[in-house]
C-alpha positions as CSV (number, residue, x, y, z in Angstrom):
1,M,50.3,-136.3,-50.1
2,K,46.6,-138.1,-49.8
3,E,47.2,-140.3,-52.7
4,E,50.7,-141.5,-51.6
5,I,48.8,-142.3,-48.5
6,R,46.0,-144.1,-49.9
7,E,48.8,-146.2,-52.1
8,Q,50.9,-146.9,-48.9
9,I,47.7,-148.1,-46.6
10,E,46.5,-150.5,-49.7
11,K,50.4,-152.2,-49.5
12,L,49.6,-152.7,-46.0
13,A,47.5,-155.9,-47.2
14,H,50.1,-157.2,-50.0
15,P,50.9,-160.5,-49.3
16,D,54.9,-160.0,-49.8
17,A,55.6,-159.1,-46.2
18,Q,58.7,-156.8,-47.6
19,V,55.8,-154.4,-49.4
20,R,53.9,-154.6,-46.0
21,E,57.5,-153.5,-44.2
22,E,58.1,-150.6,-46.7
23,A,55.0,-149.0,-46.8
24,K,54.4,-149.2,-43.2
25,W,57.9,-147.1,-42.7
26,K,56.8,-144.9,-44.9
27,L,53.4,-144.1,-43.5
28,I,55.4,-144.2,-39.8
29,D,57.8,-141.4,-41.6
30,M,54.8,-139.2,-42.9
31,G,53.8,-138.8,-39.3
32,R,50.7,-137.6,-37.7
33,V,48.8,-137.0,-40.9
34,V,48.2,-140.6,-41.7
35,V,46.3,-141.6,-38.4
36,P,42.9,-140.9,-39.7
37,H,43.8,-143.5,-42.8
38,V,45.3,-146.0,-40.4
39,L,42.4,-145.7,-37.9
40,P,39.9,-147.7,-39.5
41,L,42.9,-150.5,-40.7
42,L,42.6,-150.9,-36.8
43,E,38.9,-153.1,-37.5
44,H,40.0,-154.9,-40.7
45,K,39.4,-158.5,-40.9
46,D,42.7,-159.2,-41.7
47,P,44.6,-159.5,-38.5
48,R,48.2,-159.6,-40.3
49,V,46.4,-155.2,-41.5
50,R,45.6,-154.7,-38.1
51,W,49.0,-156.0,-36.6
52,E,50.5,-153.3,-39.0
53,A,48.2,-150.4,-38.2
54,T,48.7,-151.1,-34.6
55,F,52.6,-151.1,-35.2
56,I,52.3,-147.9,-37.0
57,L,50.0,-146.2,-34.3
58,A,52.5,-147.6,-31.3
59,E,55.5,-146.0,-33.3
60,L,54.0,-142.5,-33.8
61,A,52.8,-142.6,-30.1
62,L,50.4,-139.5,-30.5
63,P,48.4,-139.1,-27.3
64,E,45.5,-138.8,-29.5
65,T,45.5,-142.6,-30.7
66,A,45.3,-144.0,-27.1
67,E,42.0,-144.6,-27.5
68,A,42.2,-146.4,-30.4
69,L,45.5,-148.6,-28.9
70,I,43.1,-149.4,-25.6
71,K,40.8,-151.3,-27.9
72,R,43.3,-153.5,-29.4
73,L,44.6,-154.7,-26.1
74,E,41.0,-156.7,-26.3
75,D,42.0,-158.1,-29.9
76,D,41.4,-161.6,-30.3
77,R,45.4,-161.4,-31.5
78,A,48.1,-161.8,-28.6
79,E,50.4,-160.5,-30.9
80,I,48.5,-157.1,-32.0
81,R,47.4,-157.1,-28.1
82,H,51.4,-156.7,-27.4
83,V,51.8,-153.8,-29.7
84,A,49.1,-152.3,-28.5
85,I,50.6,-152.3,-25.2
86,T,54.1,-151.2,-26.6
87,G,52.3,-148.2,-27.9
88,L,50.7,-147.2,-24.9
89,I,54.0,-147.2,-22.6
90,N,55.4,-145.1,-25.6
91,I,52.6,-142.4,-25.2
92,G,53.3,-142.4,-21.7
93,C,51.7,-140.4,-18.8
94,E,48.9,-139.7,-21.4
95,A,47.7,-143.0,-21.6
96,I,46.9,-143.4,-18.1
97,E,43.9,-141.3,-18.2
98,P,42.1,-143.1,-20.9
99,L,43.3,-146.5,-19.9
100,L,41.8,-145.9,-16.5
101,K,38.4,-144.6,-18.4
102,A,38.5,-148.2,-20.2
103,L,38.8,-149.8,-17.0
104,V,36.0,-148.1,-15.7
105,E,33.7,-149.0,-18.5
106,R,35.1,-152.2,-19.5
107,G,37.0,-153.5,-16.6
108,S,34.5,-155.9,-15.2
109,R,33.9,-157.5,-18.4
110,S,37.3,-157.7,-20.1
111,P,40.1,-160.2,-18.6
112,V,42.3,-159.3,-21.7
113,L,41.6,-155.2,-21.3
114,R,42.7,-156.0,-17.5
115,E,45.7,-157.8,-18.0
116,G,46.8,-155.2,-20.8
117,A,46.3,-152.5,-18.5
118,R,48.2,-153.9,-15.6
119,A,51.3,-154.3,-18.2
120,V,50.9,-150.8,-19.3
121,L,50.6,-149.6,-15.5
122,M,53.4,-151.7,-14.9
123,E,55.6,-150.1,-16.8
124,L,54.6,-146.3,-16.2
125,R,54.8,-146.0,-12.8
126,E,57.9,-144.7,-12.0
127,S,57.2,-142.5,-14.8
128,C,54.3,-141.3,-14.3
129,P,54.1,-140.8,-10.3
130,V,51.0,-138.5,-11.2
131,V,48.8,-141.0,-9.3
132,P,49.5,-144.1,-6.9
133,L,49.2,-146.9,-9.1
134,D,50.5,-149.7,-7.3
135,E,47.1,-150.6,-5.6
136,L,45.4,-150.7,-8.8
137,I,48.7,-152.8,-10.2
138,H,48.0,-155.2,-7.2
139,A,44.7,-155.9,-8.0
140,L,45.2,-156.8,-11.7
141,K,47.9,-159.0,-10.5
142,G,46.0,-162.0,-10.5
143,V,45.4,-161.8,-14.1
144,H,48.9,-162.5,-14.6
145,E,49.3,-165.5,-11.9
146,E,45.6,-166.8,-13.7
147,R,44.0,-166.0,-10.9
148,I,40.9,-163.7,-11.3
149,P,41.3,-160.8,-10.0
150,E,38.0,-159.3,-8.5
151,P,36.8,-157.2,-11.3
152,T,34.3,-154.9,-9.1
153,R,37.4,-153.7,-7.5
154,V,39.6,-153.0,-10.1
155,V,37.0,-150.9,-11.9
156,H,36.3,-149.1,-8.5
157,L,40.0,-148.2,-7.9
158,A,40.4,-147.2,-11.3
159,Y,37.4,-145.3,-11.0
160,E,39.1,-143.6,-7.7
161,L,42.4,-142.6,-9.8
162,L,40.6,-141.2,-12.6
163,K,38.5,-139.0,-10.2
164,K,41.6,-138.1,-8.5
165,L,43.2,-137.4,-11.8
166,L,40.5,-135.2,-13.2
167,V,39.6,-133.4,-9.7
168,E,43.0,-132.7,-8.7
169,G,44.0,-132.5,-12.5
170,K,47.3,-134.0,-12.0
171,H,47.0,-135.8,-15.8
172,K,48.4,-132.1,-16.9
173,A,51.6,-132.9,-14.3
174,S,54.6,-134.3,-15.6
């Protein structure tokens, strides 16, 4: 199987879109076993390869890939950020804790992270009522409206929600 994975991984950089498409879906069909082979592609210099790798992880929707998808929220290509948002939404409630951690660590410095986080949290707030996300979403609103949100407020709110998740163990509920 490793040889098959390697062959399909190589095809993700092929110039022919049909070859890439077939390889991508074969890898998705293989499931969780491809993750260690796909993760390094997220840093590939070719944005097409990064997009394909991000798409694979988004389709697999495995909680253990949430941190890797969160890093793609800061990709310099909008189409890759969009696929990462979809992947985190696909992962669901289990993406909230690592997303809050990323906001605490890098939220004050990264407007694209804040923008991506807002999109994910808006989609998850109804299906993941484990923590009240509305105040954080509101603080992130300025990103969407092209106003600068107060980054320290965003970081503070993310920290408080993360603390609540960890202390109360609510991230296990749902």
